[in-house]
VOGU-3710 file (C-alpha; in Angstrom, 3 decimals, decimal comma):
1> mpeaevdppl> 49,740/69,203/87,970  53,598/69,245/87,886  55,394/70,172/91,083  56,998/73,605/91,195  60,738/73,606/90,724  62,682/74,145/93,915  65,881/76,190/93,860  68,946/74,232/94,978  70,329/75,102/98,423  72,359/78,307/98,582
11> lsnadlatif> 75,990/77,441/99,286  77,868/79,607/101,768  81,301/81,057/100,989  82,758/78,423/103,315  80,998/75,663/101,338  82,308/77,047/98,043  85,843/77,367/99,414  85,789/73,793/100,695  84,833/72,467/97,269  87,600/74,385/95,502
21> heigdmlevk> 90,163/73,249/98,072  89,043/69,660/97,449  89,424/70,185/93,693  92,989/71,383/94,270  93,689/68,357/96,472  92,276/65,914/93,940  94,260/67,468/91,101  97,418/67,171/93,222  96,768/63,501/93,871  96,202/62,951/90,145
31> gelvfktvay> 99,604/64,511/89,464  98,408/67,626/87,628  100,767/70,536/87,057  101,548/72,502/90,196  100,300/75,840/88,876  96,828/74,362/88,301  96,493/73,004/91,813  97,836/76,201/93,363  95,289/78,237/91,370  92,379/76,318/92,922
41> hraadaiahe> 93,744/76,645/96,455  94,284/80,379/95,953  90,753/80,740/94,624  89,410/78,861/97,654  91,259/81,188/100,023  89,966/84,248/98,185  86,376/82,945/98,252  86,543/82,172/101,974  87,612/85,756/102,759  85,061/87,515/100,531
51> pvelarlyre> 82,899/89,871/102,644  79,774/89,283/100,498  77,644/86,168/99,947  78,905/85,077/96,514  76,293/82,459/95,631  73,448/84,885/96,284  74,997/87,563/94,078  75,465/85,067/91,250  71,818/84,023/91,477  70,703/87,635/91,516
61> gnppkvagvg> 72,644/88,267/88,322  75,323/90,452/89,917  78,424/88,242/89,842  81,320/89,935/91,648  84,939/89,915/90,590  86,917/87,812/93,062  90,550/88,916/93,294  92,999/86,357/91,953  90,333/84,153/90,334  90,791/83,670/86,580
71> qaisdklael> 88,070/83,135/84,008  88,143/79,320/83,998  87,697/79,059/87,755  85,222/81,968/87,748  83,015/80,016/85,329  83,087/77,035/87,695  82,235/79,314/90,618  79,242/80,615/88,675  77,999/77,088/87,899  78,383/75,972/91,489
81> srtgrldfyd> 76,720/79,091/92,890  73,711/78,931/90,589  73,067/75,189/90,534  74,625/73,928/93,751  76,617/71,419/91,684  79,743/71,354/89,540  80,248/68,753/86,810  84,036/69,121/86,950  84,029/68,399/90,689  81,712/65,407/90,264
91> rlvaevpagl> 84,004/63,910/87,614  87,028/64,254/89,903  85,153/62,653/92,788  84,401/59,682/90,569  88,077/59,362/89,593  89,796/59,878/92,971  88,982/57,580/95,924  87,557/59,708/98,724  89,949/58,281/101,309  92,975/59,706/99,513
101> lgllrvpgvg> 91,983/63,252/100,417  91,927/62,269/104,070  95,536/61,112/103,786  96,591/64,624/102,807  95,563/65,807/106,273  98,389/63,789/107,831  101,328/66,150/108,560  104,227/65,417/106,234  102,146/63,409/103,721  101,950/65,227/100,405
111> pktvrilyes> 100,193/64,427/97,109  103,187/62,579/95,658  103,370/60,262/98,675  99,611/59,678/98,565  99,830/58,707/94,898  102,745/56,322/95,566  100,910/54,703/98,490  97,787/54,170/96,418  99,506/52,893/93,291  102,000/50,642/95,110
121> lgidgldelr> 100,027/49,337/98,096  96,416/50,211/97,299  96,169/52,382/100,437  93,164/54,678/100,191  92,273/55,410/103,816  93,732/56,508/107,142  93,195/53,186/108,918  94,893/51,287/106,076  97,824/53,712/106,201  98,218/53,221/109,945
131> raaqagrlrt> 98,144/49,431/109,697  100,605/49,402/106,794  103,031/51,676/108,659  102,765/49,618/111,852  103,415/46,416/109,866  106,497/47,885/108,187  105,005/47,643/104,684  105,761/51,232/103,659  109,521/50,690/103,646  109,065/48,100/100,882
141> vkglsektea> 108,110/50,892/98,479  110,885/52,658/96,595  111,456/56,119/98,046  109,945/55,290/101,446  111,840/54,132/104,508  111,585/53,140/108,145  111,979/56,822/108,979  109,017/57,592/106,694  106,895/55,061/108,578  107,775/56,582/111,936
151> silagiasle> 107,037/60,082/110,646  103,664/59,020/109,239  102,625/57,276/112,470  103,595/60,390/114,420  101,603/62,511/111,964  98,511/60,324/112,359  98,775/60,566/116,152  99,130/64,338/115,920  96,142/64,572/113,598  93,924/62,572/115,925
161> trsnrmllgv> 94,762/64,683/118,971  94,151/68,074/117,366  91,146/69,982/118,623  88,459/71,299/116,321  89,418/74,950/116,716  89,214/77,773/114,186  91,990/79,911/112,791  91,726/83,590/113,623  90,698/84,552/110,086  87,750/82,130/110,113
171> aealvdglva> 86,692/83,316/113,571  86,964/86,953/112,478  84,651/86,436/109,506  82,019/84,841/111,749  82,380/87,438/114,501  82,196/90,395/112,105  79,067/88,998/110,459  77,336/88,326/113,771  78,238/91,724/115,246  77,011/93,522/112,121
181> elstipgvsr> 73,720/91,606/112,143  72,987/92,010/115,853  73,936/95,698/115,846  70,935/96,475/113,605  68,377/95,187/116,116  66,288/97,911/117,839  67,437/98,611/121,376  70,967/97,286/120,842  73,592/99,947/121,552  76,719/97,790/121,619
191> vepagsyrrr> 77,930/94,307/120,614  81,418/93,204/121,644  83,330/89,951/121,019  84,851/88,411/124,133  86,544/85,168/125,127  89,685/83,795/123,507  88,982/85,740/120,309  89,304/89,048/122,158  92,497/87,804/123,820  93,762/86,902/120,318
201> retigdldll> 94,553/83,282/121,070  96,044/81,716/117,932  93,093/79,322/117,550  89,502/79,835/118,671  86,930/77,338/119,963  83,485/78,690/120,831  82,618/82,330/120,205  81,442/84,692/122,955  79,468/87,870/122,290  78,341/90,550/124,739
211> aettdagvlv> 75,478/92,878/123,875  74,161/95,978/125,588  70,447/96,420/124,943  67,255/97,839/126,385  65,185/94,921/125,054  66,832/91,581/125,806  63,826/89,557/124,649  63,873/90,920/121,109  67,640/90,432/120,857  67,550/86,827/122,089
221> qhfsglpgve> 64,688/86,001/119,731  66,506/87,478/116,737  69,789/85,803/117,704  68,100/82,391/117,970  66,598/82,787/114,502  69,720/83,888/112,630  70,341/82,306/109,217  72,753/79,423/109,477  71,653/78,336/112,965  71,774/74,553/113,142
231> rvlgagahka> 70,468/74,280/116,678  69,364/76,553/119,517  71,170/75,278/122,618  69,437/77,633/125,021  67,477/80,896/125,058  66,809/82,657/128,346  66,079/86,128/129,612  69,720/87,207/129,772  71,657/84,808/127,577  71,366/82,447/124,625
241> airlsggpqv> 73,502/79,870/122,850  73,357/78,536/119,296  75,370/76,199/117,140  76,039/77,384/113,609  75,631/74,941/110,738  79,009/73,271/110,284  80,499/75,772/112,692  81,102/76,598/116,339  78,881/77,281/119,302  78,128/80,978/119,847
251> dlmimppgea> 77,197/82,246/123,314  75,423/85,583/123,676  75,314/87,383/127,041  73,153/90,441/127,704  74,707/93,422/129,530  72,434/95,954/131,227  73,131/99,464/129,888  75,946/101,194/131,751  77,277/98,042/133,458  79,678/96,618/130,844
261> gtylihftgs> 82,881/96,821/132,906  82,761/93,574/134,869  80,910/91,749/132,085  83,778/92,436/129,689  86,362/91,337/132,245  84,515/88,158/133,228  83,690/86,917/129,741  87,008/87,892/128,174  88,886/85,725/130,685  91,100/83,845/130,806
271> kdhnirllgi> 89,865/81,609/133,624  93,233/81,822/135,401  93,297/85,618/135,151  89,771/85,851/136,531  90,609/83,575/139,453  93,430/85,939/140,424  91,013/88,892/140,310  88,499/86,974/142,430  91,179/86,462/145,061  92,128/90,146/145,142
281> arergwslse> 88,467/91,152/145,392  87,879/88,715/148,239  90,885/90,062/150,151  89,250/93,503/149,921  85,891/92,214/151,142  84,075/91,821/147,833  82,785/89,005/145,672  83,350/89,483/141,935  81,121/88,192/139,126  80,100/89,440/135,712
291> kgylrlaeea> 77,324/91,448/137,407  79,735/93,477/139,515  81,246/93,548/143,006  79,125/92,336/145,971  80,092/93,382/149,480  80,963/90,449/151,760  80,310/90,245/155,512  82,893/88,768/157,857  81,380/85,340/157,169  81,988/85,948/153,432
301> epvirgtdar> 78,266/86,469/152,849  76,910/89,486/150,938  76,183/92,482/153,162  72,550/93,589/153,090  72,163/97,313/152,632  70,164/99,166/155,282  68,226/97,881/158,270  64,812/98,207/156,725  63,385/94,747/156,039  62,307/95,954/152,618
311> stapelrtfs> 65,951/96,745/151,681  67,099/93,208/151,015  69,252/93,751/147,904  72,996/93,062/148,419  75,355/96,022/148,088  76,431/95,886/144,454  78,989/98,035/142,671  78,848/98,181/138,867  80,956/100,084/136,345  80,485/101,147/132,754
321> teeeayaflg> 84,116/100,517/131,768  86,789/97,917/132,411  89,191/100,656/133,502  86,864/101,564/136,378  86,323/97,903/137,291  90,079/97,236/137,478  90,658/100,476/139,391  88,196/99,297/142,048  90,771/96,580/142,832  93,618/99,079/142,841
331> lpfiepelre> 94,861/97,892/139,441  95,497/99,728/136,162  93,707/98,525/133,049  95,183/95,247/131,814  95,006/94,762/128,044  92,911/91,742/126,945  95,854/90,046/125,199  97,774/89,893/128,496  95,047/88,240/130,564  96,541/84,746/130,810
341> drgeieaaqa> 97,989/84,837/134,378  101,529/84,992/133,029  102,746/87,746/135,313  100,356/90,514/134,284  98,770/90,801/137,757  102,172/91,212/139,402  103,243/93,730/136,750  100,023/95,690/137,247  100,559/95,801/141,011  104,177/96,907/140,527
351> gtlpslirlv> 103,303/99,504/137,884  105,442/97,756/135,256  102,886/96,685/132,661  104,319/97,042/129,129  103,174/99,771/126,755  102,063/97,301/124,112  102,651/97,810/120,422  99,713/98,971/118,288  99,028/98,634/114,590  99,563/102,376/114,102
361> dlrgdlhshs> 103,119/102,021/115,431  104,199/100,106/112,322  105,868/102,298/109,692  106,037/99,515/107,119  105,964/95,802/106,368  109,090/93,760/105,600  107,588/90,674/103,915  105,243/90,537/100,903  104,951/88,838/97,506  103,765/89,655/94,005
371> dwsdgvhsie> 102,725/87,692/90,933  106,379/87,506/89,954  106,594/84,498/92,276  103,643/82,965/94,142  101,600/86,117/94,800  98,293/87,068/93,179  98,581/90,791/92,463  101,139/92,769/90,506  104,029/94,660/92,072  102,266/97,954/91,392
381> qmaeaararg> 98,976/96,786/92,924  100,726/95,562/96,064  102,704/98,788/96,366  99,638/100,988/95,916  97,736/99,013/98,542  100,609/99,407/101,001  100,833/103,130/100,269  97,074/103,460/100,857  97,590/102,079/104,371  99,728/105,128/105,193
391> hayqvltdht> 102,991/103,220/105,438  106,349/104,757/104,634  107,661/101,567/103,040  106,764/98,095/101,878  109,404/95,452/101,200  108,796/93,262/98,156  110,221/89,827/99,006  109,476/87,383/96,213  111,001/83,922/96,518  114,472/83,033/95,277
401> rslaiarglt> 115,421/80,601/92,528  115,599/77,203/94,278  111,975/77,354/95,443  110,670/76,337/92,039  107,150/75,571/93,279  106,788/79,282/94,090  108,349/80,441/90,781  111,471/81,683/92,564  113,365/84,385/90,700  116,580/83,740/88,796
411> pdrvrlqrav> 119,276/86,434/89,037  118,215/87,765/85,614  114,617/88,168/86,793  115,902/89,849/89,961  117,559/92,538/87,855  114,377/93,049/85,828  112,327/93,306/89,009  114,720/95,845/90,494  114,104/98,087/87,470  110,322/97,850/87,970
421> vaqlntrfer> 110,719/98,844/91,619  112,897/101,820/90,653  110,336/103,019/88,095  107,533/102,849/90,622  109,540/104,760/93,211  110,300/107,485/90,664  106,564/107,865/90,092  105,779/107,879/93,808  108,384/110,592/94,403  107,039/112,699/91,543
431> eeadgrapaa> 103,438/112,381/92,732  104,395/113,414/96,251  106,371/116,373/94,954  103,386/117,457/92,812  100,984/117,080/95,735  99,011/114,316/94,015  99,794/111,888/96,814  100,344/112,689/100,484  103,579/111,691/102,178  103,284/108,908/104,749
441> tpdegfrllh> 104,679/111,337/107,332  105,612/115,036/107,104  109,244/114,127/106,430  108,925/110,805/104,619  106,946/109,651/101,594  106,186/106,081/100,548  108,803/103,921/98,838  108,763/100,301/97,720  111,912/98,571/98,938  113,431/95,726/96,950
451> gceleirada> 113,977/92,562/98,936  113,668/88,811/98,661  112,612/85,804/100,692  115,915/83,992/100,484  115,838/80,215/100,606  118,193/78,601/103,142  119,186/75,450/101,290  119,389/71,988/102,807  123,210/72,146/102,751  123,160/75,378/104,834
461> tldydddlla> 124,145/77,573/101,878  122,105/80,572/100,743  120,272/80,721/97,437  122,103/83,796/96,072  125,746/84,836/96,349  126,828/87,773/98,458  127,290/90,110/95,480  123,620/89,767/94,533  122,379/89,915/98,130  124,326/93,121/98,727
471> qydvvvasvh> 122,187/94,871/96,088  118,918/94,329/97,961  117,423/96,874/100,348  116,238/94,194/102,788  116,691/90,412/102,822  114,489/87,986/104,744  115,560/84,335/104,803  113,590/81,175/105,527  113,550/77,379/105,478  111,003/75,629/103,260
481> vgrsqtreql> 112,667/72,346/102,240  114,588/69,612/104,046  112,446/69,936/107,161  113,096/66,338/108,256  116,789/66,944/108,941  118,224/66,490/112,417  117,980/69,175/115,077  121,669/69,987/114,620  121,406/70,253/110,821  118,329/72,483/110,922
491> tqrvlaairs> 119,828/74,706/113,588  123,072/75,111/111,642  121,103/76,132/108,538  119,286/78,885/110,417  122,506/80,010/112,112  124,251/80,240/108,734  121,620/82,741/107,597  121,709/84,673/110,874  125,495/85,046/110,576  125,357/86,371/107,024
501> pyvdviahpa> 125,999/90,121/106,862  123,314/90,337/104,163  120,406/88,572/105,916  118,349/91,027/107,944  115,317/89,008/109,064  114,557/85,311/109,596  111,020/84,823/108,277  108,536/82,518/110,078  111,445/80,987/112,046  109,639/77,854/113,268
511> grkvqgrddl> 108,305/77,059/109,787  105,033/75,905/111,276  101,452/75,875/110,025  98,880/76,271/112,780  97,012/72,950/113,144  98,739/71,727/110,005  102,506/71,406/110,401  104,718/71,108/113,452  107,573/73,468/114,308  111,076/72,917/113,008
521> nldwdlvfae> 113,196/71,044/115,530  115,617/73,868/116,345  117,877/74,627/119,279  115,959/77,780/120,126  118,279/79,004/122,877  121,142/78,954/120,394  119,062/80,630/117,668  117,926/83,404/120,025  121,420/84,002/121,367  122,947/84,263/117,899
531> aartgtalem> 120,141/86,473/116,565  120,675/88,820/119,503  124,466/88,785/119,021  124,353/89,561/115,290  121,415/91,940/115,400  119,302/89,769/113,053  115,569/90,306/113,480  113,163/87,403/113,983  109,788/87,625/112,334  106,355/87,342/113,877
541> ngsdhrldla> 104,431/86,340/110,762  100,835/87,575/110,745  99,285/84,958/108,471  96,710/83,173/110,635  98,004/79,917/109,132  101,450/80,644/110,611  101,487/83,143/113,542  105,174/82,382/113,799  106,954/83,122/116,128  104,309/81,939/118,592
551> dqrarraiat> 103,682/84,353/121,461  105,525/82,515/124,239  108,510/81,807/122,022  108,610/85,479/120,994  108,594/86,461/124,644  111,651/84,266/125,201  113,322/85,877/122,194  112,772/89,352/123,649  114,150/88,271/127,011  117,295/87,124/125,177
561> gcllaldsda> 117,673/90,556/123,581  116,316/89,779/120,096  114,760/92,326/117,769  111,443/91,386/116,129  109,753/92,195/112,814  105,950/92,126/112,501  105,030/91,224/108,935  102,022/90,284/106,822  103,617/87,805/104,372  100,896/89,103/102,040
571> hrieefrhle> 100,435/87,257/98,750  97,474/89,449/97,731  96,404/92,949/98,710  93,724/91,697/101,121  96,372/89,904/103,149  98,013/93,123/104,312  95,415/92,779/107,071  97,598/89,975/108,434  99,546/92,761/110,134  96,665/92,978/112,616
581> wavgqarraw> 97,173/89,341/113,603  100,929/89,886/113,875  100,327/92,806/116,223  97,814/90,767/118,242  100,326/87,974/118,794  103,043/90,490/119,610  100,819/92,057/122,243  100,304/88,586/123,754  104,113/88,371/123,888  104,364/91,674/125,833
591> vepamvlntr> 106,046/93,403/122,880  106,610/97,155/122,999  107,248/99,344/119,906  110,992/99,724/120,536  111,396/95,936/120,275  110,149/95,926/116,650  112,311/96,748/113,645  109,523/98,051/111,409  108,391/100,700/113,868  111,427/102,625/112,642
601> sraellawva> 111,392/105,200/109,879  112,579/104,166/106,443  115,841/106,014/106,915  116,413/104,305/110,267  115,548/100,896/108,806  117,980/101,259/105,906  120,717/102,547/108,213  120,181/99,511/110,446  120,431/97,178/107,418  123,597/98,860/106,198
611> gkatrlaarg> 125,147/98,587/109,636  124,802/94,828/110,105  128,189/94,020/108,586  129,765/96,659/110,811  128,022/95,260/113,879  129,198/91,751/113,052  132,791/92,896/112,631  132,698/94,825/115,890  131,281/91,907/117,858  133,486/89,273/116,303
//
């Protein structure tokens, strides 16, 4: 009797995304056209952020439409989802040595360099690359130099010391899925993320969850049997730990109903913040743990309540909220993002904690892209999505002409785009006047502002002349090329943009990629001083791949008197959510609403832009 056919394993969204990223990498190494490779990487990003399990829907006959994924790639996604294999991928694997993909992980090593190394020296692995660089063999290849060798060796060292931590977007997808699943279990009234994720650290290691339930046993049993669990690390009466397949460790702690206050404080951390709280509690005669405050005797032992021998339980104080638990120590509530022992305890004691910015404080977003350059969705789709968020404005900032890889706009295309923006704004105004669309505020409707992401060229000139720049509503400027220049050269390029009367914001100033590309080597004190002097805003970019400016650097910028902009850098409508990450990092930097340019109304923003030339003239 023939054996029954077994369905192939169901690939997760993360598995699918990994395969499409690898396809993009292999096509790059083979020297395929840029637009093809970019299409696969965009598809991979879109797949990774889908809220539904794609492979399951394909097998059930309900294939979803994934934003930004064209028909050719969609067909490959269907094949991979239904069969667990992809002929196109298998053919590429057979053609491209596996070690070449590993070389792309080295900071500063791109597909062109990988191809040259393989064709000229036969290098197809990280160890071979290291040995060749150490032996000085790379400089024998045309286009490579001693400086290239040093950069590659530094990149390999950086790669090997990086921790295996998740970006915020990856952590969010896991946390949201786990919270949604555990919240359905009978007896569970609350599930809260804690740890570094709740503090909005820029990368996340293990995940921590807190759950309030009346039946801990059922919750722990369900948690230990979740789909995707690779290994159960521990399962007790009040806590459990699992390791997800190909993912992080997840720790679950049970909170008794009505006692969440100290649990949330303890498991949110940070360790240094908690140590400071322990000290304050001890000075007041209490011991602090996640379970609450225990009274200490003079010998620092818990006081036993009552004289009856049967009353042996220590005196314990518990609280339902963090506010109450902090107040017990004479402190106001300290926001999770501040809990790093960077002065927040002293500020709390002095009554000088900042009133941190919130997402609702933002009136608009100053940095976004459309399919006119390297975005996915049309100008209209991006504008409608921004309007749906209740914003008063969105700035369209497609790339300028010299960034060819991103289809930067020529001056002729700029003029065509400006007309499209004007037409959309006419429609928005008419719809608001007719009552078909609500105004963002009682006195201000939504408008799409025309801007650009202006390339700061390697020779410190700007990509467009002043006459063209003067016609934009808002200009953000950034460095993408020539990153290996000296500290002085890079700094002078950024300063040239800051000093332009037509540049309003410096986008992702450090030019970094979290866990992927180091910061630009800038003289930051000089950059901050000049940005403050000229009134040029510095961006905190919300993409979890960038998060730039980093929180501590942004805090230095504020102390110097700089103005910030919190932006999404959205390339598709889903990425407007990056504003949440920008706000999270700003809160870690102690940022208040008045320190942020895009908390202003549209009229105030445009008046500020128009006044930069005047400010520069007045300040010399």
